C-alpha positions, 0 to 999 in steps of 0.5 A: 302577086305570085307566091314568094319562094324562100331560101334561108341562108346562114353566114360563116366566119366574119359575121360574128360580133361581140354581143351576138345572140342576145335574147336568143339564148333565152329561147326554150330550145337553147335553155334545154341544152345550155348546160350540155353545150357548156359541158361539151365546150368547157366554157359558157357559149353565151359568155363567149359570145360577149368576148371579142377576143375569143371570137377572133379565135376560130376555136370559139368562133365556130361553135358560137356562130353555129349556135347563134345562126341556129337560134336565128333560124329557129326564131325565123321559122317560128315567126313564119319563115317557110324556106324551100331551099337552104344554104350556108357560107362555109360554117353556115353550111352546117346550119343549113344541114341542121335545118334540113334535118341531117343532125340535131342541134347538139350533134352540129355543135360537136361537129363544128367544135372539132372542125374549129379545133383542127382548123386552128392547128394550121398556123401561119396562114392568112386570108384577104378579100379583094374588092373590085377585081374579077376572080379571073383577073386575080388568078391571072395576076397570081400566075404572072407573079409566081404566087403559087402558094396562094389559093382562092378561098371564097368566090363571094361575089362577081367582084369580091374574091377572098385569097387564102395562103401563107401570110407572107405570100398574101402580104406580097399579093395585096399590093399587086392586086391594088396596082392592078385596080382593086378598089380595096384589099381587106385582111380578114380577122381569121386565125388561118388560111381556111379553104386552102391547101394549108388545111389538108392535115385538118381535113384528113383528121376531120375525115377520121372524126366524121367516121363516128357520125351518121347523117339523116336524109335531108328534108329540104334541098341544101346547097353545097359550097364545094360543088355550087349545086344541091346535095344529091337528093336523099344523099347518103351519109357518106356523101354528106361527110365527104362534102364536109371534109372537102369543104375545109380545103376547097373554095366556097363557091358562093356565087355559084350557090346563089346563081343555083338558088335563083335558077331553082326559083328562089325569089326571096332570102332570109338571112339567119345570123348576125348582120346581113353580110350574105344579103349584101353579097346576094344583091351584088350577085343578082345585079350581075345576073342575066336580065331574064334571071333578074326579072324573076327575082323580087 
C-alpha cells in the first residue's frame, strides 16, 4: 500500500462547543502558559470553554478555539501525526501558521485576542449557510434581487455557501434562496458579518496591530484562505501579515484550499479541533472532484 500523505486541518468559528478542551488543558504545554494566558486575556480560558454564553461572543470564541485547536494538534503530533501540509478555516488558519512555526503559542493567542476584539466591534451584521445551491446560483439571485450589500463569506463545499452582510439584508435573502431550491438556510451563531466588507474597519485596525509583529519562515506548506493556494515558500513576514489582514474581509475559499491539497498529493486529513465539521466538508468536496483526483485519495 502506498504511503499516506497527510494534511492537518484546523476548524474555525462554528466548531466551538461548551466543554471543549477537557483533559487537553492538562497537557504540559498548556500548564506551562496557563497563568500567562489568563493574565493576557483577563479571564480563565479553561473556564470560558465551559460557558456557552461566552463562546457565542467572538471576543471569547477566538482565543478559546485557537487554544483548543492548538492543543488538539499538539496531541495529534505526539500520537504520531506527521502532516506534509497544513490548513485552517478562518480562525483555524492561525493554528496552521502556529503549527508551521510562524509564531509561538502565546503570540498566536495575542493575535487572535485582538482579532476577536476588533471583529466584535462591527455590529449589525449576520451570516447564514445556504445548503443545496451552488455558489454561482446564489450570486445570480443576489444580483437579480438587488442584494448589493450581501457578500459571500465562505465557499465551504460545492453546495454549502455562507452569505455575510447586514442582518436585515440577510433576512431578506434567505426566503429567496429557499424559493430557488435551497435545501436549508441556517443562521449562524456568530456576532458579526465576518469575511465581508462590514469588516473593513476591523481589518484596517488589525493591520496597524500587526506592524508590531515579525513572523518566522514557515516550516511546512500552509494554505491561505484568501488565495486558496499555499503561502509563498519562505513567505516574508509582511506577506503573512498582509494575508491575515485581507482574510478578515475576504471570503474563505475552503473549496479551493481543499482542491489544492488534493492536487498536491494529500491522501488523508487529520482534523485538529472539536468535532469534525471540516472532515464532513472535505467529504463533500472530494465527492464532487473529478474522477482522476478522487482515485488518488483514500
